[in-house]
N, C-alpha and C positions, 0 to 999 in steps of 0.2 A: 545347327547354327541358324539356318534360315527360319526354322520353326521358332527358335528362341527370339530372333529379331522380330518375327511377325507377332509373337505374343507381346513383346515389349512395345511394339508400335501400336497395337490395339489398346493396350493399357494406357499408353500416353494419350490416345485419342479420347478414351472415356474420361481420363483425368482432366484433360483440357476442357471437355464438355462440362464437367462438374465445376471447374473454375469459372468458366464463362457464365454459367447460370448463376453462380453465387455472386459474381461481380455485378450482375444486373438485378439482383434481389434487393428491393428497397429496404426490407427489414435488416438485412446484413449491413448494407451501407449506413443505414440510420444508427444501428447499434455501434458500429465502428466509429462513426463521427461523434456519437455521444460519449463513448469511452475516451476518445482523443481529447474532447473538450474537458471532460471531467479530470483526466490526468494532468492536462496542461494547467487547468485552473488550480488544482490541488498543489501543483508545484510552484506556480508563480504568485498566486494571491497572498499566501502567508508571507512570502518574502517582500512583496510590495507593501503589505500592511506594516511589517516590521521596519521598512525603510522610511515610512512616513513619519515625520517628526511633528508631534502635536504642538499647536500654539495655544497657550493658556494665559488668560488675563487674571491677575490676582490683586485684590484690594488689600492694602496694607494700612494698619492703624497702630501706631506705637513704635518706640525706638527698637525694641528687640525684634518685633515683627519685621521691621524694615531690614535689619541686619540678616535675619534668617532667610528672608525672601531673596535678598541680594546674593547671599552665598548659594542658595538653591538655584538661582538663575545661572550663576557661574558653573555650578556642577552640571546642570542640564546642558549647557553649551559645550563644556569639555567632553561630555559623553558622546556628543555627535561626531567628534573627531577620533576618539581612541577608546571608547567604551570604558570610561573611568571606573575604577574599582571603588567600592564604598570606603568611607573613612574606617580606620581600623576598629573603632568601637562597635560599628554596626556589622562589619565583616565577621567579627567574632561570633555573632549570632546567626550567620548564614544567610544574610539578606541577598547576596548575589551582587551583580553589577548594577550600576546606576542607569536609569533610562534616559534617553536623549529627549529633550523638550525645550521649546522656546517659551520662557516665562516673561511676561510683561507685568511689571508692578504698577499699580495705580494708588498713589498716596491719598489717604482719606484723612481729613482734619479731625482732631479730637472732638468728640461730641456728636459727630455726624453718624447717622444710622447706616452702618455698613450692611446690615441685613437686608435693607431695601435694595441695595445694589445687587445683591445676590438674587433676591426674588425677581427683580426686573430682568435678570439675565445679562446685565452689563459686565459682570465678572463671573468666572467659574467658581471662585471661592474667595474667602476673605480670611486674612490672618491678623489677629488682634492680640496685643500684649506688650507690656513694657519691659519684661524680664524674660530671659530664655526659658525659665522653668514655669512660666505662667502663660504660655501661648495657647490661643484657641483658634481652631480652624473652623470656619463657618461655610457650609455649602447647602444647596437646595435639597438634593436627594442623595448625592454621593460625591465624595472628593475624587477627582481624576486620579487614577492609580499612579501616573507618572509624578504628579504634583505631590501626592501623599508620600512617596518614597523619597523624593528630593527634599521635602520639608523635614522629614524625620532625620535624614542624613545631615542636613545643614544644622538643625537644632542640636543634634548630638555632638557635632564637632565644636560648635560654639560653647556648649556647656563644658566640654572637656578642656577647651582652652581657658575658660574662666576658672574652672576648678584647679587647673595646673598653675595658673597665675596666682590664685589665692594661697596655694600651698607652697609656692616658691619652687616648683619643680623645674628642672632643666628640660630642654627639648629631648635629650636622650632618655631621661627618666620617663617622660610622657610616652615616648615610643615603646619603651620596654613594657609599660603597663598596658598599652592599647594594641600592641602587635605581638602577642605571644607566639612562640614557635609551635606550629601545628604538628601533630604526630604524623609520621610517615605511614604509608599504607603498603602492605605486602599481600598480594593475591595468590593463594595457593592453587586455585584453578581459574586462572584469568580467562574471561570470555572476550571475544572480539568486540571492539568498540568502534564507533564511527559516528558520522553525522546523522545516520538513521539507526534507531535501535534495531538489533538483529531480529527481535521478535516481530517488529513491524514488517521487515523484509519477508520473513516467513509467511506472515499473514497475507501480504500482497501476492506472493507467488502462489500460495494455496488458492486464493480467490481467483486468480487468473486461470489456473488449471481447471478449477471447478466450473467457472463460467464458460470456458472454451469447450470442454468436453460435453457439458450438458447442452449448450447451444448447438454445436455442430453435430452432436450425437442425434438430437431430435431432428435436425435438418436432414441427416442421412436417412433416418427412418422414414421421415415424411416423403422424401424424394422417391424412395423405393416404392412405397404404397401408392404414390401418385402415378408412377410408371405402370404399376399393375392395374390401377383403375382405368387408365387411358389406353391400355393394351399396347403401349409402346414397348413394354418389356418383351412381348412375344416377338416383335421384329428384331430386337437386339439379341435375344437368345438364339434366334434362327441364324444370325450372322456371326455370333461370337460365343465361345464357351462361357458358361456362367461364372467360372472362377476368374476369368479375365475381367468380366464386368465388375465383380466384387473388388478385385485388386485396383482397378481404375477408379472406382468410386471412393475407396479408402485413401488412395494416393492423392486424388484431387482435393478431398476435404482436409487431409493432413497438411498439404501445402498451404491451403487457405487459412487453416487454424494457426499454423506456425507464422504465416505472414502477418496475420492480425496481431498476434502477440508481439512480434518484432516491431511492428508499427507503433503499437501502444507504448511499449517500453522505450522505443526511440523517441517518441514525443515527450515522455516524461524526462528522459535523460537530456534531451535538447532544452527543455524548459529549465531543468536544474543547471545546465551549463550557462544559459543566458542569465540566470539569476545569480551566477557566481558560486554555485554550490559544487565545486569541483570534487570535494571529498565524497559527496553523495554519489556522483557519477562513478568514481573509482570503486566505491563500495558495492554498488549495484552490479557493475560489470564483473567484479571479482566473484560475486555470488551467483551470477546468472548462468554460468557454464553448465553446472550439473543440473540446474533447473531445466534448461532447454533439452538436455539429453534425456532426462527422465520424462519430460513432457512428451517428447516424440515416442518413447517406448510405451508410456502409459496410454497415449492417445491411440496409437495403432492397435494396442492390445484390446481396447474397448470398442474401436470403430467397427470392426467386423461384427461384433455382437449387436451394435446398434443397427447395422444393416439387416441382421437376422431378425431383430425385433420388428423392423419395418416389413420384412418379407412374410412374417407370420400373420400380419394383418391383411385383410382383403379390402378395407376402406379406411379412410382417415379416422372415422369414429372409433375404430378398434385400437388405435395407437395407444390410448391411455392404458388399456389393459396389457398390451404386448410389451410396452416399454417400462412398466412399473419396476421390473427387476433391475433394469439398467439404471433407472433413476436412483434406486437404493444403492447400487454399486458405486455411484458417483457421490451421492449426498453423505452416506455414512463415512467414507474415508475423509471427506472434507471436515466433518465435525470431529473425527478422530484426531486429525492434525491439530485442530484448535484445542482440544481438551488434553492433549499430550504435549503441549508446548514445552514444559519443563523436562529436562533430561531425566531419564529413569529407565528401569527395565522394560516397562510397557512400551515406551517410545522406541527402544532399541529393537524389541521383538517386531513391532509393527512396521519398522523401517525395512524389514525383509519380506513382509507379506505383500504379494503383487499388487493388490488393490490400494494399499496405503503407502507403499514404498515411493511412488512418484511424488508424493507430498512430503513424507516424513524424512526420507534420506537426504534430499536437498536441504531440509530444515536443519538436520543434524550437522551438515557441512557448514551451513551459515552460522549456526550456534557454536561451532567449534568442538563438538563432542563426538565426532566420528573419526576413526582411524583412517589413514589414506587408502587402505585396501577395502574398507567397508562399502563405499559407494560402488566400487567395481563389482563386488560380489552381488550386491543388491540389484545392480543394473542387469547382470547376467540372469538373475532369478526372474526379473520382469521380462527380459527378452525370451527366455525359455517358455514362460507362461504365455507370452504373446504369440509365439509360434504355435503352441498347442491350441490356443483360442482361434487362431487363423484357420487351422486345419478343421477344427470342430465347426467354426462359423461357416466355412466354405461348404461343408456338407449340408448343414441345416439350410443355408441360403439356397443351395441347389435343389433341395427337396421341397422348398416352400415357395419359390419365386413364381412359378407358373400356376400356383393354386389360387384362384380368384373367387371361388364360390362362397367361402366362409373363412372365419378365423381359424388358424391351425394352432395346435400345441407343438411344443418343441419335439416331443417324442414322435408325434406323427410325421413331422418334417424329417426327422432322422431316419425313420423307416422308409419314407417315400424316396429317399435319395439312393437307396440300394440298387 
């Protein structure tokens, strides 16, 4: 028991050292701050832009033009309060909801050049016409999208009212013509829906895993070779078993990687909460459980091999050669997750392969095409592979850590550890 406690105490000391070094690393701090700013901006800026109501000045010339702009102004004002749906005639064609906008009409006397007002920038656009079917919208380079939708909606509604009056139709008859009953939808294999598309959540989780494993993996390898170059490793090995050093290094970097992921996700969720996107928060929290579990398993599985890649090098310049295999083991699964986004036999098979399972099994859970037992089995496969890699990595690490004269090959390190 005392030996076990001594081992755990030593591992904690090494892990604490890794954490303290990382917290003082400017590159780590800078990358974390950059990701926080990026995630927060990506969460808040679109919401702030959507909440901004544009103010648009419109020149009006002609009786029908005045009526259309007046109705468009009312529709834009109503949309600010309740997101007014389009008039039935436009809704039939799938135009969606009306945009909120503050329209200000500027009446122009007949015969006056409205085009000059547009050229001078006094108005964003001009509407000219005496009848609803003969309106012309004049703009310098393009018509503001909000104005374009509101004018088309107002013009359509006025034309419907005029046609109904000419035909002597009642209000109920007009409603029956312009508001047909839409067909109902039945989904045989419904996929989860929410404020964020499931595919986007999969992409975000895959990117976070890829970025963390690659960044921290290279950091582990670099710290190992720096300790070898500075001869610090000889002092550490003289005081502690090599396997304890490896365990502490992996534990410390795992804690930092998980902490960084939690901070980044927390910043994004906080931004979504402030922006009133409660549905986004619930959706991400519901999908993040298995992602965190597989992130831990996948990171630990590969962290030992990153340490081995560093121990095989005798100087920093050798890292490019000794870590190339590890970079492939990270990059290939990332692109495999991207290219197998759609459910299918390839995705199902790869979700049980240890290198791709940490990305694809959480993806299947989010996309809703995994049975409840499948992530458990996949996690056990990754765990078993991780245990094997830890044992193999520990032997290679022990056989190469004190070799400082030249770059070693994995087979040489394996033989040296006997």
